[in-house]
C-alpha positions in Angstrom: -39.7 -88.6 54.4 -41.3 -92.0 55.0 -42.8 -91.9 51.5 -39.3 -91.0 50.0 -37.8 -93.9 51.8 -40.5 -96.3 50.6 -40.0 -95.0 47.0 -36.3 -95.9 47.3 -37.1 -99.4 48.5 -39.5 -99.9 45.7 -37.0 -98.7 43.1 -34.5 -101.3 44.3 -36.6 -104.2 43.0 -36.6 -102.6 39.5 -33.0 -101.5 39.5 -31.3 -102.7 36.3 -28.4 -105.2 36.5 -25.0 -103.5 36.3 -23.8 -103.1 32.8 -20.3 -103.8 34.0 -19.5 -107.5 33.9 -18.2 -109.0 37.0 -14.4 -109.4 37.2 -13.1 -112.2 35.0 -12.0 -115.5 36.6 -8.3 -116.1 36.8 -7.4 -119.0 34.6 -6.3 -121.3 37.3 -7.2 -121.9 40.9 -4.9 -121.2 43.9 -2.9 -124.5 44.4 -2.9 -126.3 47.6 0.5 -127.3 49.0 1.3 -129.6 52.0 3.5 -127.0 53.5 3.7 -123.3 53.0 6.8 -121.1 52.3 9.0 -119.8 55.0 8.3 -116.1 55.3 11.8 -114.5 55.1 11.7 -112.2 52.0 13.5 -114.8 50.0 11.8 -116.6 47.0 13.0 -120.2 47.2 12.2 -122.2 44.1 11.2 -125.3 46.2 8.7 -123.3 48.2 6.9 -121.4 45.3 7.4 -123.6 42.2 3.8 -124.8 42.2 2.2 -121.4 43.0 -0.3 -119.6 40.8 1.5 -116.8 39.0 -0.1 -113.5 38.0 1.5 -110.5 36.3 0.4 -106.9 37.2 0.1 -105.5 33.7 -2.2 -102.5 34.3 -1.7 -99.0 35.7 -5.2 -97.8 37.0 -4.1 -94.5 38.5 -3.1 -91.8 37.8 -3.5 -93.0 34.2 -6.5 -95.3 33.5 -5.7 -98.8 32.2 -2.4 -98.2 30.5 0.5 -100.6 30.5 2.4 -100.8 33.9 5.7 -99.0 34.0 7.5 -101.8 35.8 7.2 -105.5 36.0 5.5 -107.3 39.0 4.9 -111.0 39.4 2.6 -112.3 42.2 2.7 -115.9 43.4 -0.2 -117.5 45.4 -0.7 -120.8 47.2 -2.5 -122.2 50.3 -2.0 -125.0 52.7 -5.4 -125.4 54.2 -4.5 -123.1 57.2 -2.9 -120.1 55.6 -3.0 -118.0 52.4 0.5 -117.3 51.0 1.2 -114.4 48.6 4.6 -113.3 47.3 5.5 -110.4 45.2 8.5 -110.0 42.9 8.7 -106.3 42.2 11.2 -105.4 39.5 12.6 -101.9 39.4 15.0 -100.4 36.8 16.4 -98.0 39.5 16.4 -99.9 42.9 18.2 -96.9 44.5 15.0 -94.9 44.1 12.8 -97.4 46.1 11.1 -95.6 48.9 11.2 -97.8 52.0 11.7 -97.0 55.7 11.2 -98.8 59.0 7.8 -97.9 60.2 5.1 -98.9 62.7 2.0 -100.7 61.6 -0.4 -98.8 59.3 2.0 -96.0 58.5 3.9 -96.8 55.4 1.5 -95.3 52.9 4.1 -93.0 51.4 6.5 -95.9 50.6 6.7 -98.3 47.8 4.4 -101.2 48.8 2.5 -104.2 47.5 -0.5 -106.1 48.7 -3.8 -108.0 48.2 -7.4 -107.1 48.5 -9.7 -110.0 49.0 -13.5 -110.1 48.9 -13.9 -113.4 50.8 -17.7 -113.5 50.7 -17.7 -112.6 47.0 -20.6 -110.3 47.7 -18.9 -107.2 46.4 -19.5 -105.2 49.6 -16.7 -105.8 52.0 -13.0 -106.8 51.7 -9.9 -107.4 53.6 -6.8 -105.5 52.6 -3.2 -106.5 53.4 -0.2 -104.3 52.3 3.6 -104.6 53.0 6.5 -102.2 52.2 9.9 -103.5 51.0 11.2 -103.8 54.6 8.2 -105.8 55.8 6.2 -103.0 57.5 2.5 -104.1 57.6 -0.7 -102.2 56.8 -4.2 -103.8 57.0 -7.6 -102.3 56.4 -11.3 -103.1 55.9 -12.9 -102.0 52.7 -16.6 -101.2 53.0 -18.0 -100.7 49.5 -21.4 -99.5 50.7 -20.2 -96.6 52.7 -17.1 -96.3 50.5 -14.8 -96.1 53.4 -11.5 -97.8 54.3 -10.8 -98.4 57.9 -7.2 -98.8 58.8 -7.9 -99.2 62.6 -8.7 -102.9 62.1 -5.8 -105.1 62.9 -5.2 -108.8 62.0 -2.5 -111.1 63.1 -0.5 -112.1 60.1 3.2 -112.5 58.9 5.2 -110.7 56.3 8.9 -110.1 55.3 10.4 -107.9 52.7 13.9 -107.5 51.1 15.4 -105.0 48.6 17.4 -106.7 46.0 19.7 -105.6 43.1 16.7 -105.7 40.7 13.9 -104.4 42.9 12.4 -106.0 46.0 10.6 -109.1 47.2 7.8 -109.3 49.7 6.3 -112.5 51.2 2.9 -112.6 53.1 1.3 -115.3 55.2 -2.3 -114.7 56.2 -3.9 -117.3 58.6 -7.3 -118.2 57.4 -8.5 -117.8 61.0 -8.0 -114.1 60.6 -10.5 -113.9 57.7 -14.2 -114.3 57.5 -15.8 -116.4 54.7 -18.5 -119.0 54.1 -17.2 -122.3 55.2 -18.2 -125.8 53.8 -18.2 -124.9 50.2 -16.7 -127.2 47.6 -14.5 -124.4 46.4 -14.1 -120.8 47.5 -14.6 -118.0 45.0 -13.1 -114.7 46.1 -12.8 -111.3 44.5 -9.1 -110.3 44.3 -7.0 -107.3 43.6 -3.2 -107.7 43.5 -1.7 -104.3 43.9 1.7 -102.5 43.7 2.1 -98.8 44.6 5.0 -97.2 42.8 5.6 -93.7 44.0 8.0 -91.5 42.1 7.1 -88.2 40.5 3.6 -89.5 40.6 2.1 -92.4 42.7 1.4 -95.2 40.2 -1.2 -97.9 41.1 -0.5 -101.1 39.4 -3.0 -104.1 39.4 -4.1 -107.4 37.8 -7.5 -105.7 37.2 -8.6 -102.8 35.0 -10.6 -100.0 36.5 -13.6 -98.2 35.1 -13.9 -94.8 36.7 -17.6 -94.5 35.6 -18.6 -97.3 37.9 -19.3 -96.2 41.5 -18.3 -99.6 43.0 -14.8 -100.9 43.5 -15.3 -104.5 44.6 -17.6 -105.3 41.7 -14.8 -104.8 39.3 -12.4 -107.3 40.8 -11.2 -110.5 39.1 -12.4 -113.7 40.8 -10.1 -116.5 41.9 -11.0 -120.0 43.0 -9.3 -122.3 45.6 -9.4 -123.4 49.2 -11.4 -126.6 48.5 -13.7 -127.9 51.2 -12.6 -125.5 53.9 -14.4 -126.3 57.1 -14.6 -124.5 60.4 -11.8 -125.5 62.8 -11.0 -124.5 66.3 -10.6 -120.7 66.2 -9.9 -119.4 69.6 -7.9 -116.4 70.6 -7.1 -115.5 74.3 -5.3 -112.2 75.1 -4.5 -111.7 78.8 -3.3 -108.2 79.6 -1.6 -106.8 82.7 -1.3 -103.0 83.2 0.1 -100.8 85.9 0.1 -97.1 86.4 1.6 -94.7 88.9 0.2 -91.2 88.6 0.5 -88.0 90.6 -2.1 -85.3 90.1 -2.7 -81.9 91.7 -5.5 -79.4 91.0 -5.1 -75.6 90.6 -4.4 -73.6 92.7 -2.1 -76.5 93.9 -2.6 -75.7 97.7 -3.5 -79.3 98.5 -0.3 -80.9 97.0 0.0 -84.0 95.0 -2.4 -86.9 95.1 -0.6 -90.3 94.5 -2.4 -93.2 92.8 -1.0 -96.6 91.9 -3.0 -99.2 90.1 -2.2 -102.6 88.7 -4.8 -104.8 87.0 -5.2 -107.9 84.9 -7.8 -108.5 82.2 -8.7 -110.8 79.3 -9.9 -110.6 75.8 -11.5 -113.5 74.1 -12.1 -114.0 70.3 -14.0 -117.1 69.3 -14.7 -118.0 65.7 -18.0 -120.0 66.2 -17.9 -120.5 62.4 -15.7 -118.8 59.8 -18.3 -116.2 59.3 -19.6 -115.7 62.9 -17.4 -114.4 65.7 -17.9 -113.8 69.4 -15.7 -111.3 71.2 -15.7 -110.9 75.0 -13.6 -108.9 77.4 -13.3 -108.7 81.2 -11.7 -105.9 83.1 -10.1 -104.6 79.9 -7.3 -102.1 79.7 -8.7 -99.3 77.4 -5.9 -96.8 78.3 -4.8 -94.5 75.7 -1.1 -95.1 75.2 -0.9 -93.0 72.0 -1.6 -89.3 72.2 -4.3 -88.0 70.0 -3.3 -85.4 67.5 -4.1 -82.0 69.1 -6.9 -79.9 67.5 -7.7 -76.2 67.8 -11.0 -75.8 69.7 -11.1 -72.0 70.1 -14.0 -70.2 68.4 -15.7 -73.5 67.8 -19.2 -74.3 69.2 -19.4 -78.0 68.3 -17.5 -80.9 70.0 -14.5 -82.3 68.3 -14.2 -85.8 67.0 -11.6 -88.3 68.1 -11.3 -91.8 66.6 -11.7 -95.2 68.4 -8.3 -96.9 69.0 -9.2 -99.8 71.3 -9.0 -103.4 70.0 -12.2 -104.9 71.5 -14.3 -102.3 69.7 -12.2 -102.3 66.5 -12.7 -105.9 65.5 -15.8 -106.2 63.5 -16.6 -102.5 63.9 -17.5 -102.1 60.2 -20.6 -104.4 60.9 -22.1 -101.4 62.6 -21.6 -98.9 59.9 -24.4 -96.8 58.4 -24.5 -93.6 56.5 -24.7 -91.7 59.8 -22.3 -92.3 62.7 -24.7 -93.9 65.1 -22.2 -96.2 66.9 -19.0 -94.3 68.1 -17.7 -96.6 70.7 -15.2 -94.0 72.2 -18.3 -92.8 74.0 -17.9 -95.8 76.3 -15.1 -94.5 78.4 -14.6 -96.9 81.3 -16.1 -100.4 80.6 -15.6 -103.3 83.0 -16.9 -106.0 80.6 -18.1 -106.3 77.1 -19.4 -108.8 74.6 -19.8 -108.6 70.9 -21.3 -111.0 68.2 -20.7 -110.2 64.5 -21.3 -112.4 61.6 -22.7 -113.0 58.0 -24.9 -115.8 56.7 -25.8 -115.7 53.0 -27.3 -112.3 52.4 -27.7 -111.5 56.1 -25.2 -109.5 58.1 -25.5 -109.0 62.0 -23.7 -107.1 64.7 -24.5 -107.0 68.4 -22.5 -105.7 71.3 -23.1 -105.1 75.0 -20.8 -103.2 77.5 -21.0 -101.3 80.7 -19.5 -97.9 81.3 -18.4 -96.8 84.8 -18.1 -93.0 83.6 -21.0 -92.1 81.4 -20.9 -89.1 79.2 -22.7 -88.0 76.0 -23.3 -85.1 73.6 -26.2 -82.7 73.9 -26.5 -81.3 70.3 -28.3 -78.1 69.3 -28.7 -76.2 66.0 -25.7 -73.8 66.8 -23.6 -75.6 69.5 -23.2 -78.8 71.3 -22.1 -79.7 74.9 -20.7 -82.7 76.6 -22.8 -83.9 79.5 -21.7 -86.4 82.2 -23.4 -88.6 84.7 -20.2 -88.7 86.7 -19.3 -92.1 88.0 -22.8 -93.5 87.6 -22.8 -96.8 85.7 -24.6 -97.2 82.4 -25.3 -100.3 80.2 -24.8 -99.8 76.5 -25.9 -101.9 73.5 -26.0 -101.8 69.8 -27.6 -104.1 67.2 -27.2 -103.8 63.4 -28.8 -106.0 60.7 -28.3 -105.7 56.9 -30.0 -107.6 54.2 -28.6 -107.7 50.7 -31.6 -107.8 48.4 -29.5 -108.2 45.3 -26.1 -107.2 44.0 -27.0 -103.6 43.9 -29.4 -103.1 46.8 -29.3 -103.5 50.6 -31.6 -102.5 53.5 -30.7 -102.4 57.1 -31.9 -101.9 60.7 -30.0 -100.4 63.6 -30.8 -100.0 67.3 -28.7 -98.5 70.1 -29.4 -98.0 73.8 -27.8 -96.4 76.9 -29.4 -97.1 80.3 -28.7 -95.8 83.7 -30.6 -94.8 86.9 -33.1 -92.1 85.7 -31.4 -91.9 82.3 -31.9 -93.6 79.0 -31.3 -93.1 75.2 -32.9 -95.5 72.8 -32.5 -95.3 69.1 -34.0 -97.3 66.2 -33.4 -96.7 62.5 -33.9 -98.2 59.0 -31.6 -97.4 56.0 -31.1 -98.5 52.4 -28.5 -98.1 49.5 -29.4 -98.6 45.9 -27.1 -98.6 42.9 -29.4 -97.6 40.1 -26.9 -97.7 37.4 -23.1 -97.9 37.2 -22.6 -94.3 38.1 -25.8 -93.5 40.2 -26.6 -94.3 43.8 -29.5 -93.5 46.1 -29.3 -93.8 49.9 -31.8 -93.1 52.6 -32.1 -93.4 56.4 -34.8 -92.8 58.9 -34.3 -92.8 62.7 -36.3 -92.3 65.8 -35.0 -91.7 69.3 -36.4 -91.6 72.9 -34.5 -90.1 75.8 -34.8 -89.3 79.4 -32.5 -87.0 81.4 -32.0 -87.0 85.1 -32.6 -83.7 87.1 -28.9 -82.6 87.1 -28.8 -82.8 83.3 -32.1 -81.0 83.0 -31.0 -78.0 85.2 -27.4 -77.8 84.0 -28.1 -77.9 80.3 -31.7 -76.5 80.2 -33.1 -79.8 78.8 -36.6 -81.3 79.2 -36.9 -84.6 81.2 -38.4 -86.6 78.2 -37.4 -86.2 74.6 -38.6 -87.9 71.4 -36.8 -87.1 68.2 -36.4 -88.1 64.6 -33.8 -87.9 61.9 -34.0 -88.6 58.2 -31.6 -88.4 55.2 -32.0 -88.9 51.5 -29.2 -88.7 49.0 -28.5 -89.1 45.4 -25.0 -89.3 43.8 -23.7 -89.6 40.2 -20.1 -90.0 39.4 -19.0 -91.2 36.0 -15.4 -90.3 36.4 -15.7 -87.1 34.4 -18.9 -85.5 35.7 -20.3 -85.8 39.2 -23.2 -84.3 41.0 -25.1 -84.9 44.2 -28.2 -83.9 46.1 -28.9 -84.5 49.7 -31.7 -83.6 52.1 -31.1 -84.0 56.0 -33.7 -83.5 58.6 -32.6 -83.8 62.3 -35.3 -83.0 65.0 -34.7 -80.7 68.0 -35.0 -83.6 70.4 -33.0 -86.1 68.4 -30.2 -87.7 70.5 -27.7 -90.4 69.5 -25.8 -90.8 72.7 -23.9 -93.8 71.5 -23.0 -92.1 68.2 -21.3 -88.9 67.2 -24.0 -86.5 66.0 -23.0 -83.0 67.3 -25.8 -81.0 65.6 -29.5 -81.2 65.9 -32.7 -79.1 65.1 -32.0 -78.4 61.6 -33.2 -79.2 58.1 -30.7 -78.9 55.2 -30.8 -79.2 51.4 -27.7 -79.5 49.4 -26.9 -79.7 45.7 -23.4 -79.9 44.3 -21.4 -81.1 41.3 -18.1 -81.0 39.5 -16.1 -81.9 36.5 -12.7 -83.7 36.1 -10.1 -83.5 33.3 -7.8 -86.4 33.3 -4.4 -86.5 31.5 -2.4 -89.5 30.3 1.2 -90.5 30.7 3.8 -87.8 30.2 1.5 -85.0 31.3 2.6 -82.7 34.1 -0.8 -82.9 35.8 -2.7 -86.1 35.9 -6.0 -84.6 36.9 -7.7 -81.2 37.3 -11.1 -80.8 38.8 -13.7 -78.1 39.4 -16.5 -78.4 41.9 -19.0 -76.5 44.0 -22.2 -76.8 46.0 -25.1 -74.7 47.4 -26.8 -75.5 50.7 -29.4 -73.9 52.8 -30.3 -74.8 56.4 -33.3 -74.0 58.5 -34.1 -75.0 62.1 -37.2 -76.9 62.9 -39.3 -73.8 63.4 -38.4 -72.5 59.9 -35.8 -69.9 60.9 -32.9 -69.8 58.4 -29.7 -70.9 60.0 -27.3 -70.7 57.0 -27.1 -70.5 53.3 -23.8 -71.1 51.6 -22.4 -71.2 48.1 -18.8 -72.4 47.5 -16.5 -73.4 44.6 -13.2 -75.3 44.4 -10.5 -76.1 41.9 -8.1 -79.0 42.6 -5.3 -80.7 40.9 -3.0 -83.7 41.1 0.5 -82.8 39.8 4.2 -83.5 40.0 6.0 -84.5 43.2 2.8 -86.5 44.1 1.2 -83.1 44.8 -2.4 -82.4 45.5 -3.6 -78.8 45.6 -7.1 -77.3 46.3 -8.1 -73.6 46.2 -11.7 -72.7 47.2 -13.8 -70.0 48.4 -17.4 -69.1 49.0 -20.1 -66.8 50.5 -22.1 -67.7 53.6 -24.9 -66.0 55.4 -25.2 -67.5 59.0 -27.4 -66.9 62.0 -26.1 -66.9 65.5 -28.0 -65.6 68.6 -30.8 -64.2 66.5 -28.5 -62.1 64.4 -27.5 -62.6 60.7 -23.9 -62.3 59.6 -22.6 -62.2 56.0 -19.3 -64.1 55.7 -16.9 -64.9 52.9 -14.0 -67.4 53.1 -11.0 -68.5 51.1 -9.1 -71.7 51.7 -6.1 -73.4 50.3 -4.8 -77.0 50.9 -1.7 -78.4 49.4 0.6 -81.3 50.0 3.5 -82.9 48.2 6.2 -85.7 48.5 9.1 -84.2 46.6 11.5 -87.1 47.5 11.6 -90.3 49.5 10.9 -89.8 53.2 9.7 -86.2 52.8 6.1 -85.0 53.2 5.0 -81.3 53.2 1.5 -80.0 53.7 -0.2 -76.6 54.2 -3.7 -75.6 55.0 -4.7 -71.9 54.8 -8.1 -70.4 55.7 -9.1 -66.8 55.9 -12.1 -64.5 55.7 -15.0 -63.0 57.7 -16.1 -65.3 60.4 -18.5 -65.1 63.4 -16.8 -64.4 66.7 -18.9 -66.9 68.6 -17.9 -65.9 72.0 -19.2 -62.4 71.5 -21.8 -62.8 68.8 -20.3 -60.4 66.2 -18.4 -60.5 62.9 -14.6 -60.6 62.7 -11.8 -61.5 60.4 -10.1 -64.8 60.9 -6.8 -66.3 59.6 -5.6 -69.9 60.1 -2.2 -71.2 59.0 -1.6 -74.9 59.5 1.7 -76.4 58.1 2.6 -80.1 58.5 5.8 -82.0 57.7 7.2 -85.5 58.0 10.8 -86.1 57.5 12.9 -89.3 57.7 16.5 -89.0 58.6 18.0 -92.3 57.4 15.9 -95.4 57.5 15.0 -95.4 61.2 14.5 -91.8 62.5 11.4 -89.9 61.8 10.4 -86.3 62.7 6.7 -85.3 62.5 5.8 -81.6 62.8 2.3 -80.2 62.9 1.4 -76.6 63.8 -1.8 -74.6 63.8 -1.8 -70.8 64.1 -5.1 -69.0 64.3 -6.0 -65.3 65.0 -9.1 -63.2 64.9 -9.5 -59.5 64.5 -12.3 -57.2 65.6 -12.4 -53.8 64.0 -8.6 -54.0 63.5 -7.8 -55.1 67.0 -6.6 -58.6 67.8 -9.2 -60.6 69.8 -7.1 -63.7 70.3 -4.1 -65.5 68.9 -3.6 -69.2 69.4 -0.7 -71.5 68.5 -0.9 -75.3 68.8 2.2 -77.5 68.1 2.5 -81.3 67.9 6.0 -82.6 67.5 6.8 -86.3 67.4 10.3 -87.8 67.1 10.3 -91.6 66.5 13.2 -94.0 66.3 12.0 -97.2 64.6 14.4 -99.9 65.6 12.7 -102.4 63.2 9.2 -103.2 62.2 8.4 -104.3 65.7 9.7 -101.7 68.1 10.1 -97.9 68.4 10.9 -95.2 70.9 8.8 -92.1 70.5 8.8 -88.7 72.2 5.8 -86.5 71.7 5.5 -82.8 72.6 2.2 -81.0 72.5 2.3 -77.3 73.2 -0.6 -74.7 73.1 -0.6 -71.0 73.8 -3.6 -68.7 73.5 -3.4 -64.9 74.1 -6.6 -62.9 74.3 -7.5 -59.2 74.6 -9.8 -59.5 77.6 -11.3 -56.1 77.1 -12.9 -57.2 73.9 -14.9 -60.1 75.5 -18.3 -59.7 77.1 -17.4 -62.1 79.9 -14.2 -62.6 82.0 -11.5 -64.5 80.2 -7.8 -65.3 80.9 -5.3 -63.1 79.1 -3.0 -65.9 78.5 -3.1 -69.6 78.9 -0.4 -72.2 78.1 -0.4 -76.0 78.2 2.6 -78.4 77.7 2.2 -82.2 77.4 5.1 -84.6 77.1 4.9 -88.3 76.3 7.8 -90.7 76.1 6.7 -94.2 74.8 8.7 -97.4 74.0 6.6 -100.0 72.2 7.5 -103.6 71.2 4.9 -105.5 69.1 5.2 -109.0 67.9 1.7 -108.6 66.4 -1.2 -106.2 67.4 -2.2 -108.3 70.4 1.2 -109.5 71.7 2.9 -106.2 72.7 4.6 -104.4 75.5 4.5 -100.7 76.3 6.3 -98.6 78.9 5.9 -94.9 79.0 6.0 -91.6 80.9 3.8 -88.5 80.5 3.9 -85.1 82.0 1.4 -82.3 81.8 1.9 -78.6 82.8 -0.3 -75.5 82.5 -0.2 -71.7 83.1 -2.8 -69.1 83.4 -3.0 -65.4 84.5 -2.3 -66.3 88.2 0.9 -68.3 87.5 4.2 -66.9 86.4 5.4 -70.0 84.6 4.3 -73.5 83.6 3.3 -75.6 86.5 3.0 -79.5 86.6 -0.6 -80.9 87.0 0.1 -84.5 86.3 2.9 -87.0 85.9 2.4 -90.7 85.1 4.4 -93.8 84.5 2.6 -96.7 82.8 3.3 -100.2 81.5 1.2 -102.7 79.6 2.0 -106.2 78.4 -0.4 -108.5 76.5 0.0 -111.9 74.8 -2.1 -113.5 72.2 -2.6 -117.3 72.4 -4.3 -118.7 69.3 -5.8 -122.2 69.1 
């Protein structure tokens, strides 16, 4: 594997330059004005009369580079402190505009406009800002190396929208302190994509740019715009004090001891300092990392691997993309109870660096295996956690990087170091590679509880090749993860395997007027062995998918799989269907179906499984939203029902405006088992009901107020009804001072 990585690195120096020319320069620079516009959703001539004006003439999806269906004019200017953008979005039928009052980062089904800016002009990373016609904000980080968008990033910026008789207007004000760029240049040159999303029967993407589907990079195709002359670093300090209080009552089954009362009230502080415009220091003391939003419930029955839950906490989210690699080696949700933390992230020329340190008063981590994973805990023993990430951009098409992570406690450590690279050989072809080494030590209680050695030394390696020209695509990937590989700060829930995969597909695209905009066929074949050469799995699958009317997407797939579990081989087949549509404004409907033969992991035998998971979101008026999500799963053994589980997640939200909402969340789960079909004792019936009532008021992502109440109940075979186990009242207030 080291030879393969070396070959990839060597190829990078001989990779041809892209045949796609860099995006053209806009004709004029962004003008500087002494005072920016008032952000109120009204275009006043005296505020925008000197602005740079750009028309969005191209539709880039679902049709490629055809004339835009509707007219959109974009106005841009800056005042040395802020970047101002306004959109005049014409619509021949304003009554069909899709716009609702929503919380941040949730208006993706509406009409909306926005700007993507590659502020370093390195065609690798960009900031994205979007606004719906009522002013609801969405912001993201675009990582063109990993090809991921991260909506968990939150900036502090201003926006307003207004629906008019001829369409709608949006105004945006982005403080330059919220962006990262190279200061001190005579003139800034940024990649820019000005966008409008026009959802009707299809979701039309309109842009100032054209798009070449045969090119595997997005940011390399953007127009360039100049402006912001002689920007220098200024005072850039953000202080966010936080006060939280919680009153909780808990009791443990069988409830003989009664309720335990606990009241806490704490203050904390977050600091964000822009040392320069491209290097930032974050620090936190006594942070409140409480989870005020409920995670979406997931079915975990008949599943041997740990489930993934995303990070939601502000300190870890700012600059989180600086730690990205092809593998998830930094998953900060593992740090459950920090008292302090510090983080440095920045970019200088072709060098990108990220570093963070934090303690954890409640340390837990994954212990992965080839067929299952477990979550181990050191209890309340404190650990110290660190990660460092460095990336060097060799040229416009190639980068290499280093990563290191560590978790340290008494008689416990996990240390990781890795090297990775990404090469774009031609417009449609990419090679990626990564090699990692880990060293770990477990204390005695982990050794005995999980049958683990005291000292472990492991490896992991990955080599991948992808081709995608918009019509044909194929990929090959080899993954090798050693038996003693541990990434305790990341999320790697399987180890001790070697896998080879080859796949491909074909797309048929149809122009304007067609009922379907795209139909695709795909499939792959993979085979997996453990490190001793025993076959774990071989699988072949095929899919057909389509994008059609009502903004619909449908996928039908199936396959055959031979899988090993507890030294037995099982022959499985599976069929799956996924579909979603948005037939009208404010209505989303989705359905996921899975069925076939599947291993009963609890009893190491073959059964038949069926999963039905519908989902719907419905707006009643402009303010009230109902979200419904349900999962039904059942398994049969020789015609008898082994278990049936139902999991429901219901959320009713009243969005008063773009700043405040009241939400009620109900999560209910019920599992019924046929105990006589299990090889160990199980409950015949379990039920859980969780309720959460939350009021939220946000001026911006850092200045906010929460108050809420939660209640948890459970039932098992010894209880006749649901019994309370926890009830909590909590408040949180924070305020962002920016200097």
